[in-house]
N, C-alpha and C positions, 0 to 999 in steps of 0.2 A: 251741937247744931253745926251743920256744914256751912262754910262761908258763902255758899251759893244760895242758901235758903233765906227767905224773907227779905231779900234785898229789893225785890220788886213785887207789885201786886197785880193780879189779873182782874180784869173787868169782864164779867160774864153776864149774858143777857138771855132771858127766856120769855117767850110769849105764851100766854094762856088766854085765848080769845083776843080781846082787845086790850088786855092788861099786860103791861110790860114790866118784868121784874129784873132788877139788877143785883148782881152778887159780886162782892169785892173780896177776894181771898188772896193770901200771900202765896207767892210761888215757892215751890219746894224742889229740892234736888232728887227726892224719891229714892235715895240710896240706902241700902241696909247699913252702910257704914256711918250714916248720920243718926245720931241718937234721937233727934226729934222725929225724923221721917220713919225710923224703925218702929217707934211707938205707934204712929198712925197706921203703918202697914200691918202691924200686929193686930190692931183692932179690926181692920178689914178682914184679916184671915179668921179671927175669932167669929165674926158675924157670918162669914162664908161657911165655916164648919157647922155652926148652929143651924143655918138655913138648909144646907145640903143634906144633913143627916138627921133632920128633925124626926123624932119618933122612933129612931132606930137604936139598936145596941151596937156600940163600936168596940173594937179591940185595938189596944195600943201595943205595938211591937217595937222594941228597942234593939238595934243592931250595933254592937260595939266592935270596932276593928281590933285585930290582934296585936297591933303596934309593932309589926315586923316589916323590915325593908325600908324603903325611902318614903318619907311623909308626902312629898310632892307627887310621887308616882301613885300613892294611895288615893290622893285627891283626883288625879287624872282618871283613875280606874273606877271611881264611884258610879258613874253612869252605866258602865258596862256590867258591873256587879249587880246594880239595881235591876237592869233589864233581864239578867239571868234569873234573879229571884222572881220577878213579876211574871216571866214566861212560865216558870215552873209552877208558881202558885195558881195561875190561870188554868193550867192543865189539870191540877189536882182538885180545884174547888170551883172552876168556872169563872165567869166574869165577876169582877168585884170593883168596888170604888175605893179610892184611897186619897189621902193627903199625907205627904211625907215632908219631913223637916230635917235639915242638916244642922248639927251642933258640933263644935270642936271640943275635944277633951281639954280639961283645965291645964294640962301640961303637954308640951310637945306639938300642939296643933293638930293632933290626929282627929279625923272626922268620925263621928258616928251618926246614926240615923234613927229617927223616931217615925213610925208609920202608923197611921190610923186607917183601919179597914173595917168594912161592914160585914165581913164573913168570919166566923169563928174557925181558926185553924187548929190542927193537931200540934200541940206544943213540941212534942218529942220529934215529930217529922221535920218541923221547921228548924229546930235547933240543929238537927243532923245535917240538913242541906246548907245551912248558913256556914257551918264549919268548912265546907268545901270552898266557899268563897271568902274565907278569912273574916267572917262576920260573927263567928260564934264565941268570941272571947267572953263576952257577957251577953246573954239573951234574956230579955224580960218580956212578959206578956201579961196584960191585964184587961179585964172587961171594964168598960167605962161608958158614961152617958155623953151625948154630944156637947152638953154644957161643960162637963168636967174635962172632956178632951180639948175643948176650945181654950179653957183656962190653962191647961198644961202646955199646949202649943204656944200660947201667948207668952208664957214664962220662958220658953226656950228661945223665942224670937226676940224678946226684949232684953234678954240676958247679955251683958257686955262680954264680948269675946276677950279671952285672956291674951294680952300682948297684941302684936300686929301680924305675927307669922301666918296664922290661919286665915286672916282676912286677905293677906297678899296672895295666898294660894287659891283662895276662892275666886279672886279677881283674875288671876293668871289662868286658871282652868275654866273660867266662865261657868262655875257651878251654881245652879239655882238653889237658894236657901230653902225655898218652899215650892212644892209642886203638887198638882192634883190631877187625877185622871181626867181625860178629855170629856168623858160623859157628864162630869159635873160642871163643865163650862169654865170660863176664865175667872180666876180669883180677883184680879185687878182689871175689871172691865173698864174700857175707855169710852164706851158709849154714854152719851149724856144729852139731855134736852137743852143744856146750857150751851150757848155759842160764845166764842171768844171775841170780845170787842177790842181789848187793849191789854197786852201783856207786858208793857214797858212803862208802867207807872212806878217810879222810884218810891221806896217806902217813906221817905221824908216828904213826899209830895202827895201822899194818898188822900189826906184830908182835903186839900185844895181841889184835887181831881173830883172827889165825891161831891164837894160843894158845887162845882161847875155842872155836873150832871143834874144835881138837885135843882139848881136855879133855872136851868134851861126848861125843865118841866114845869116849874111853878109859873114862870113868866108866860109860857104858852097856855096855861090854864087847862091843859089836857089832863094832867094828873098832878097831885101834890106829893110831897114827901117830907119826912122829918129826919133830921140828922141828930143823933144823940152821941155826944162825945164822951169817951171813957179815957182812962189813963193811957192805954196803949192800943186801943182798938175803937171801932165805931159801929153803929148799927144804922140802917136805913129802913124806914117803913114806907113801902109804896102805897099809894092811895088811888083807887080805880077811878073815882069821880072828882070833880072839882071840889075843893075843900068847902065845908059848910061854915066852920068857925075856926078861929085860931085863939089859943089861950096865950095871952101875952102878959107876963108879969102878974099872973093870977086873975086877969080880967078877960072875959070872953068878948072877942071882937069879930065882926063879920069879915070874912076872908077878903072880899074885894077892896076893903078899906085899909088893908095893911100893905106897907111897902116891903120891897126886898130887904131893905136895911133893917126893918123890924124883924123880919123872919130870921135874919142872921144872928139875932140876939140869942145868947145862951139860955135865956129864960123862956124860950118859945116852946109850946106844945101844940100839936095839930089834932083836929077832930075830923074824921072822915071814915070811909070804908077801907080799913087796912087789909091788904091782900097778902102781904108776906113780910117776914122779918128777916133781914139780911145781916149776918154777923161777919 
């Protein structure tokens, strides 16, 4: 986990009619170099592949560099060689959709590429053209389902890179680890119905912050909420209407007769119309 991850929590809010939902999530660095974030990003890519290619037959192509010349220059030339292949492939087979992933070789930091496409190519022709661009050292092609392809790609993305050389070259050359054709849309979409309220809640103060949000709502009697404490996380259940009853120490009590001090007891449970569960 990167040192920037989980140091603060984000407070997000979403309105659905008159119901207000709160979401408290840890901030992340979102870097491929962070083991925790890499795992999350890989799951997003998996879902993207399954949704984008649902019901189709895919073909996975693996391009392996010939390991000649300078490694850094090879990284710098990845984009150019990919564009050459993509232009040639479009002329041969027409428009196609793809997702491509970069993976370093286990030794030397040499990059190679895995490409998912929804058009069946002629293996001999592709192999011949790849050799022109120094990608024909090893060429592999197989037919695969979207689910199988998603699992393969997830394995490539979560695999720990050997040493630090390849990662330094990736950062220096600003190479994208995963990329998709524009017609498929953005893999990591930033559009959301949730709005940021506070991104500066320190991790060690997150429980107190949630309690403050919770108590403000209960006191106003507009909505109620329940805070459930876990070992290292928490959940909040928003309630659309004024609470009917509160379960306190196993006894059912009318909500208006319970004080804030009672509600803060760890033995409290609330009964109402639960709208959302927030983790």
